[in-house]
C-alpha positions in Angstrom: -38.0 46.5 71.3 -40.9 46.7 73.7 -40.2 48.9 76.7 -42.6 48.8 79.7 -44.7 51.7 80.6 -42.8 52.1 83.8 -39.8 52.9 81.8 -41.4 56.1 80.5 -40.8 57.9 83.7 -37.1 57.7 83.3 -36.5 57.3 79.6 -35.3 60.2 77.4 -38.0 59.8 74.8 -40.6 62.6 74.9 -44.1 61.4 75.1 -47.0 62.4 72.8 -50.4 61.0 73.7 -52.6 59.1 71.3 -55.5 60.7 69.4 -58.5 58.4 69.3 -60.7 58.2 66.2 -64.3 57.4 66.9 -66.7 57.8 69.7 -65.7 57.1 73.3 -66.1 53.6 74.4 -66.4 52.3 70.8 -64.1 49.8 69.1 -62.1 51.4 66.4 -58.6 52.6 65.4 -56.4 54.7 67.5 -53.9 57.0 65.8 -50.7 57.6 67.8 -48.4 60.3 66.6 -44.6 59.9 67.0 -43.3 60.7 70.4 -39.9 61.5 69.0 -38.2 61.3 65.6 -34.9 62.5 64.1 -32.4 61.6 61.4 -28.6 61.3 61.6 -25.9 62.0 58.9 -22.8 59.9 58.6 -20.8 62.8 57.1 -21.8 65.2 60.0 -21.4 62.9 63.0 -22.2 65.7 65.5 -25.3 67.1 63.7 -28.6 66.9 65.6 -31.7 67.1 63.4 -34.5 66.4 65.8 -36.2 69.7 65.0 -36.2 69.3 61.2 -39.6 69.1 59.4 -38.5 65.9 57.6 -36.8 62.5 58.0 -34.5 61.1 55.4 -32.9 57.8 54.7 -30.3 58.5 52.0 -27.6 56.3 50.4 -24.9 58.0 48.4 -21.1 57.5 48.4 -20.7 60.7 50.4 -24.1 61.3 51.9 -25.7 58.7 54.1 -28.6 59.2 56.5 -30.8 57.1 58.7 -34.2 58.1 60.3 -35.4 57.1 63.8 -38.9 57.1 65.1 -40.5 56.3 68.6 -44.1 55.7 69.5 -45.7 55.4 73.0 -48.6 53.0 73.3 -50.4 54.0 76.6 -51.6 51.6 79.3 -55.2 52.3 78.3 -54.7 50.3 75.1 -54.9 46.8 76.6 -55.1 44.8 73.4 -53.8 45.4 69.9 -55.1 43.3 67.0 -53.3 45.1 64.3 -50.9 48.0 63.8 -49.7 50.1 60.8 -47.0 52.6 60.6 -47.9 55.4 58.2 -45.3 57.8 56.8 -46.1 60.6 54.4 -43.6 60.9 51.6 -42.2 64.0 50.0 -41.8 62.7 46.5 -38.7 63.9 44.6 -36.2 62.8 42.1 -34.0 59.8 43.0 -36.6 58.2 45.3 -35.5 54.6 46.2 -37.3 51.5 45.1 -37.4 50.1 48.6 -36.9 51.2 52.2 -36.1 49.0 55.2 -37.7 49.2 58.7 -35.4 48.0 61.4 -35.5 47.3 65.1 -34.1 50.1 67.2 -33.3 50.3 70.9 -35.4 52.8 72.9 -33.9 55.4 75.3 -32.6 57.9 72.6 -33.6 61.6 72.5 -34.4 63.6 69.4 -32.7 66.6 71.0 -29.3 65.0 71.4 -29.0 62.0 69.1 -26.4 62.3 66.3 -24.5 59.9 64.1 -21.8 59.8 66.8 -24.1 58.6 69.6 -26.8 57.0 67.6 -28.5 53.7 68.6 -27.3 51.4 65.9 -30.2 49.9 64.0 -30.9 46.2 64.4 -32.3 43.5 62.0 -34.6 44.4 59.1 -38.2 43.6 60.1 -39.9 44.9 57.0 -38.8 45.8 53.4 -41.2 48.1 51.7 -41.6 48.9 48.0 -41.8 52.6 47.2 -43.9 53.3 44.2 -42.7 55.9 41.7 -45.7 58.1 42.4 -46.3 57.0 46.0 -47.1 59.6 48.6 -47.6 57.4 51.6 -45.8 54.4 53.1 -48.0 52.0 55.0 -46.0 49.4 56.9 -47.6 46.5 58.7 -46.1 46.4 62.2 -48.9 44.3 63.8 -46.6 41.4 64.9 -44.2 43.9 66.5 -46.7 46.1 68.5 -48.7 44.0 71.0 -49.5 46.3 73.8 -48.6 49.2 76.0 -45.0 50.4 75.8 -42.4 52.3 73.7 -41.7 51.2 70.3 -38.7 52.5 68.3 -37.9 51.9 64.6 -35.2 52.9 62.2 -35.9 53.7 58.5 -32.9 52.9 56.3 -32.3 52.8 52.6 -30.7 49.8 50.7 -30.6 51.5 47.2 -27.6 53.4 46.1 -27.8 56.9 44.8 -31.3 57.5 46.2 -33.0 59.2 49.2 -36.4 58.6 50.9 -37.8 61.7 52.6 -40.9 61.6 54.8 -42.5 64.3 57.0 -41.5 64.4 60.6 -43.7 65.1 63.6 -42.9 68.8 63.2 -45.4 68.6 60.3 -48.3 68.0 62.7 -51.0 65.7 61.4 -48.9 64.9 58.4 -46.2 63.4 60.6 -45.5 59.8 61.3 -48.4 57.8 63.0 -48.9 54.4 64.4 -52.5 53.2 63.7 -53.7 50.6 66.1 -56.7 48.4 65.0 -59.5 46.8 66.9 -59.1 48.7 70.2 -61.4 47.1 72.8 -64.5 49.0 73.8 -64.1 51.2 76.8 -60.7 52.6 75.8 -60.7 56.3 76.7 -60.3 59.1 74.2 -57.1 60.9 75.1 -56.7 64.5 73.7 -53.5 65.3 71.7 -50.7 67.2 73.6 -51.2 70.9 73.9 -47.4 71.5 73.8 -44.6 69.7 72.0 -41.5 68.6 73.7 -38.5 71.0 73.1 -36.7 70.4 69.8 -33.8 71.9 68.1 -34.3 74.6 65.4 -35.4 73.1 62.1 -32.6 73.2 59.5 -32.2 72.1 56.0 -29.4 72.3 53.6 -28.1 71.4 46.7 -27.7 72.9 42.8 -25.8 74.6 40.0 -25.2 77.9 38.4 -26.0 79.1 34.9 -22.2 79.2 34.4 -22.2 75.3 34.6 -24.0 72.9 32.4 -25.2 70.0 34.6 -27.8 67.3 34.7 -30.8 67.6 36.9 -29.4 67.9 40.5 -30.0 65.5 43.3 -29.4 66.3 47.0 -25.9 65.5 48.3 -23.2 66.8 50.5 -19.8 66.0 51.6 -17.9 66.0 54.8 -17.0 69.4 56.2 -13.2 70.0 56.7 -12.2 70.3 60.4 -10.9 73.8 60.9 -9.7 75.9 63.7 -11.3 79.1 65.0 -10.2 82.2 63.1 -6.6 83.2 63.9 -6.8 86.5 62.0 -9.0 89.5 63.0 -12.7 88.8 62.3 -15.5 91.2 61.5 -17.9 92.6 64.0 -21.1 90.6 64.4 -23.3 90.6 61.3 -26.3 92.8 61.5 -29.4 91.1 62.8 -32.6 91.4 60.9 -34.8 89.7 58.2 -33.3 88.1 55.1 -32.5 90.7 52.5 -33.9 90.6 49.0 -31.5 91.4 46.1 -30.7 90.8 42.5 -28.1 90.5 39.8 -28.9 92.4 36.6 -27.6 93.3 33.3 -27.5 96.5 31.3 -30.0 96.8 28.5 -30.3 99.2 25.6 -27.0 101.1 26.2 -27.8 102.1 29.7 -25.2 102.3 32.5 -25.1 100.0 35.4 -26.4 102.8 37.6 -29.4 103.1 35.3 -29.9 99.4 35.3 -29.9 99.5 39.1 -32.6 102.2 39.0 -34.8 100.1 36.5 -34.3 97.0 38.7 -35.2 98.9 41.8 -38.4 100.1 40.1 -39.4 96.7 38.9 -39.0 95.0 42.3 -40.0 97.8 44.6 -36.4 98.5 45.9 -33.7 96.0 46.5 -32.4 95.5 50.0 -28.9 94.4 48.7 -27.1 94.5 45.3 -24.9 91.9 43.6 -22.0 93.3 41.7 -19.6 91.4 39.4 -16.1 92.3 38.2 -14.5 90.1 35.5 -11.1 91.2 36.8 -9.8 93.7 39.3 -12.5 95.5 41.2 -13.2 99.2 40.4 -12.4 102.0 42.7 -15.3 102.8 45.1 -18.2 103.2 44.5 -17.3 101.1 41.5 -19.8 100.2 38.8 -22.7 101.7 40.6 -23.6 103.6 43.8 -26.1 101.5 45.9 -26.1 104.0 48.8 -25.6 102.3 52.1 -27.2 99.0 51.0 -25.2 95.9 51.5 -23.1 94.7 48.5 -22.1 91.3 47.4 -19.2 92.1 45.2 -16.8 89.6 43.4 -13.6 90.1 41.5 -11.1 87.9 39.9 -7.2 87.8 39.7 -5.0 84.8 38.6 -4.4 83.0 41.9 -0.7 82.5 41.1 -0.2 86.2 40.6 -2.0 86.9 43.9 0.3 84.4 45.7 3.3 86.0 44.2 2.2 89.4 45.6 1.7 91.2 42.3 -1.7 92.6 43.3 -1.0 93.4 47.0 -0.8 97.2 46.6 -4.0 97.4 44.5 -5.9 95.2 46.9 -4.6 97.0 50.0 -5.9 100.3 48.5 -9.2 98.8 47.6 -9.9 97.4 51.1 -8.6 100.6 52.8 -10.9 102.8 50.8 -14.0 100.6 51.1 -17.1 102.2 52.6 -17.5 102.0 56.4 -21.3 102.8 56.4 -22.5 99.6 54.6 -21.9 95.8 54.7 -19.5 94.6 52.0 -19.5 90.9 51.3 -16.5 90.6 49.2 -15.7 87.5 47.1 -12.5 86.5 45.4 -13.2 84.5 42.3 -16.8 83.3 42.7 -17.5 79.8 41.3 -13.9 78.7 40.7 -14.8 75.0 40.2 -15.0 75.0 36.4 -11.7 77.0 36.0 -9.9 74.6 38.3 -11.4 71.6 36.4 -10.1 73.1 33.1 -6.6 73.4 34.5 -6.4 77.2 34.5 -5.1 77.1 38.1 -5.0 74.6 40.9 -7.2 74.3 44.0 -4.1 74.8 46.1 -3.3 78.0 44.2 -6.9 79.2 44.8 -6.9 78.5 48.6 -3.5 80.2 49.0 -4.7 83.2 47.1 -7.7 83.5 49.4 -5.5 83.3 52.5 -3.3 86.1 51.2 -6.2 88.4 50.2 -7.9 87.8 53.5 -4.7 89.0 55.3 -4.7 92.1 53.1 -8.4 92.8 53.9 -7.7 92.6 57.7 -5.1 95.4 57.4 -8.0 97.8 56.6 -9.5 97.2 60.1 -12.9 97.7 58.6 -15.5 95.6 60.4 -17.9 96.0 57.5 -15.8 93.8 55.2 -16.8 90.1 55.2 -14.8 87.5 53.3 -17.4 85.5 51.4 -16.8 82.3 49.5 -19.3 81.6 46.7 -19.5 78.2 45.2 -21.9 76.2 42.9 -24.2 74.0 44.9 -23.6 71.5 42.0 -20.2 70.9 43.5 -22.0 69.1 46.4 -23.7 66.6 44.1 -21.8 63.3 44.0 -22.2 63.2 40.2 -20.1 66.3 39.9 -17.1 64.3 41.0 -16.0 67.3 43.1 -15.2 67.8 46.7 -16.2 71.3 48.0 -13.4 71.3 50.5 -10.9 71.7 47.6 -12.1 75.2 47.2 -12.5 76.0 50.9 -9.5 77.7 52.7 -11.1 77.2 56.1 -12.9 79.1 58.8 -9.7 81.0 59.6 -10.2 82.7 56.2 -13.8 82.5 55.3 -16.4 84.4 57.3 -19.6 83.9 55.1 -20.6 81.1 52.8 -22.5 82.0 49.6 -24.2 79.6 47.3 -25.4 79.7 43.7 -28.4 77.4 43.3 -30.9 77.1 40.4 -34.1 75.3 39.6 -33.0 72.4 37.4 -36.5 71.0 36.7 -37.7 73.8 34.4 -36.8 71.8 31.2 -39.1 69.0 32.4 -41.8 71.5 33.1 -41.4 71.7 36.8 -39.9 73.5 39.8 -37.8 71.8 42.5 -38.9 71.7 46.1 -36.8 74.5 47.8 -36.3 72.2 50.8 -34.6 69.7 48.6 -32.8 72.3 46.5 -31.1 73.8 49.5 -30.7 70.8 51.8 -27.0 70.2 51.4 -26.0 73.9 51.1 -27.7 74.7 54.4 -26.2 71.5 56.0 -22.6 72.5 55.1 -23.2 76.1 56.3 -24.6 74.8 59.6 -21.8 72.3 60.0 -19.1 75.0 59.4 -21.0 77.2 61.9 -20.9 80.1 59.3 -23.6 82.5 58.2 -24.7 82.0 54.6 -26.4 83.8 51.8 -27.7 82.8 48.4 -25.8 84.9 45.8 -27.6 83.6 42.8 -30.8 81.7 42.3 -33.5 81.6 39.7 -35.4 79.7 37.1 -36.6 80.3 33.6 -40.3 79.7 33.0 -41.2 76.0 32.9 -43.0 74.8 29.8 -46.6 75.7 29.9 -46.3 78.1 32.8 -47.7 81.6 32.5 -45.7 82.7 35.5 -48.2 81.6 38.2 -46.3 78.4 39.0 -42.9 80.2 39.1 -44.4 82.8 41.4 -45.6 80.1 43.8 -42.1 78.5 43.7 -40.4 81.9 44.4 -42.7 82.4 47.4 -41.9 78.9 48.8 -38.2 79.5 48.2 -38.0 82.8 50.0 -40.1 81.6 52.8 -37.8 78.6 53.3 -34.6 80.6 53.1 -35.9 83.2 55.4 -36.9 80.6 58.0 -33.5 79.0 57.6 -31.7 82.3 58.4 -30.2 83.4 55.1 -28.5 86.7 55.2 -29.6 87.7 51.7 -31.1 86.1 48.6 -30.2 87.6 45.2 -32.3 86.6 42.1 -30.3 86.1 38.9 -32.3 88.5 36.7 -30.3 88.0 33.5 -30.9 86.4 30.0 -28.1 83.7 30.1 -27.0 81.1 27.5 -28.6 78.4 29.7 -31.9 80.1 29.8 -33.7 83.5 30.3 -33.9 83.8 34.0 -35.4 87.3 34.0 -38.6 88.0 35.8 -40.9 89.7 33.4 -44.3 88.1 33.7 -46.6 89.8 36.3 -47.0 87.0 38.8 -43.2 86.4 39.1 -42.4 90.1 39.4 -45.1 90.5 42.0 -43.7 87.5 44.0 -40.2 89.1 44.1 -41.7 92.6 44.9 -43.5 91.0 47.9 -40.3 89.5 49.1 -38.5 92.8 48.8 
């Protein structure tokens, strides 16, 4: 477990120097930030998460992670009389009762380590109780840290259906730290590093839609289906730029959809993109409304068996052929099919086959502005859903963009979910598939006792996170729905979405 200082010159662990607390030459604690940290995902054996702003140790049937940390004690620290590993928790639902600290071989790199090439953790050296309201893990590692060298640990989770999440070194001062006690007088004060070692881009990737009644969601994901590069013509590269703000909306007081769009534009200061639903066949362009040249996320429905039989080929060929060529069209066949398939209305195989046929019809239009977009419930990624998202996924040779419907499920308990936790699995799936993604529906009704200020803060955190994660667009579900009134009508929430737009 202990690696000599000489090994630092050739090892692959990036070095972060210690930060001394107290006056030079005085005995006292020394805080050493992590030199490297990452986590690995069994279901995504090639994923590298060294640049993420968190570390997770999760244990689900189809979602397992382990976290790795490394610390460098410099030669100037000649004697260690005590050492504590401090990890700042990100409390959330389904936190485990205990976590395990294990031995871990040194020599790994946060920029290349994945489940496929991970250093397998060794014996358990500490089992730590995690309190229900705990915000910090303090783990005694004094017997393990006895002088200069590199010390690596693994954080694992022995409790089923739970996940421990702590902040990584990308969180700065809130990141993992090794606190050494009773440093002898004369130990120099070493400044913190001015630059961080290179890391991968932070990524995150769960959820449900108002169309599904589900329990409070926990983060989970499933193995992505191996797929081949597209064999059919693809679109031109998607336009670069910031994440677009959008909304779904409903007609009110006898107005038309065009009038509803004008009203929604006025409320939010002008939408960047517009979400359009058809309960059946799509309308002839411009359809229900004219959004100008703004991007559209438009969905329509046909019985998959009729599609496979070719009954709608002519109508679809005409619809794709007459689609605008001066705006991006993210078209979706049968968004959120999961409940329909579960009810036996059609099979998952029918659905995938219909997608494949419709994509081939779209390609005949030779319109690079048409983007085949699969939209699913994030609830389908939760183990408790009993679903496998791959059942609805025809593969990367058909799908060009992934869309997710993801809602705050904590409002009934008076709260708002952490956006990082909400979108963890959806982003992980999108990243693993190598596909661009958007959020086709998101929202929350007001939590009990909230005048809108807390929802506004949640909206700002959500849009910041999704913008940083590279979402193409985020559409708010501005509807009064049977599962709750999601409309933004209080001044703080409206202002938050206006600011995003």
